[in-house]
C-alpha positions in Angstrom: 129.0 99.6 141.3 125.6 98.8 142.5 123.4 96.3 140.7 119.7 97.1 140.4 117.3 94.2 140.8 113.8 94.4 139.3 111.0 95.2 141.7 109.1 92.3 143.0 105.7 91.8 141.3 102.7 92.5 143.4 100.5 89.3 143.8 97.5 89.3 141.6 94.2 89.9 143.2 92.3 86.6 143.7 89.0 86.5 141.9 86.1 85.5 144.1 84.7 82.0 143.5 81.2 83.5 142.7 79.9 86.8 141.4 79.6 90.0 143.5 76.0 91.0 143.6 74.9 94.5 144.8 71.6 95.1 146.5 70.2 98.3 145.0 67.1 98.4 147.2 66.3 99.7 150.7 65.3 96.1 151.7 67.5 93.2 152.9 67.7 90.5 150.3 68.6 86.8 150.5 70.2 85.4 147.4 71.7 81.9 147.1 71.7 81.5 150.9 73.5 84.9 151.4 71.9 87.9 153.1 72.7 91.3 151.5 72.0 94.4 153.4 70.4 97.4 151.7 73.1 99.0 149.5 75.5 96.3 150.3 77.2 93.6 148.2 78.3 90.1 148.6 79.9 87.2 146.7 77.3 84.6 145.7 79.3 81.3 145.2 76.5 79.5 143.4 75.7 82.3 141.1 76.0 80.2 137.9 73.3 77.8 139.3 70.8 80.6 140.3 71.4 83.4 137.8 68.8 82.1 135.3 66.0 81.5 137.9 62.8 83.6 137.3 63.2 85.6 140.5 66.9 86.5 139.9 66.2 87.4 136.3 63.2 89.6 137.3 65.4 91.4 140.0 68.1 92.0 137.4 65.6 93.3 134.9 63.9 95.6 137.5 67.2 97.0 138.8 66.8 95.4 142.2 70.3 93.8 142.0 73.4 94.4 140.0 76.2 92.0 139.1 
């Protein structure tokens, strides 16, 4: 009689250290030392430190970037 063993669990996806920011414009953006191509996205490691700056808040409110 064969014994069934439970399937191995898939490893959990690692969460990025920062937040993923998407560039919603047709222009290249530089955020927190990271360049994001038009329509691209990137992980911003120091997001917590820069998310409340006036420029980032204005870009979020204007729909220039999305988190």
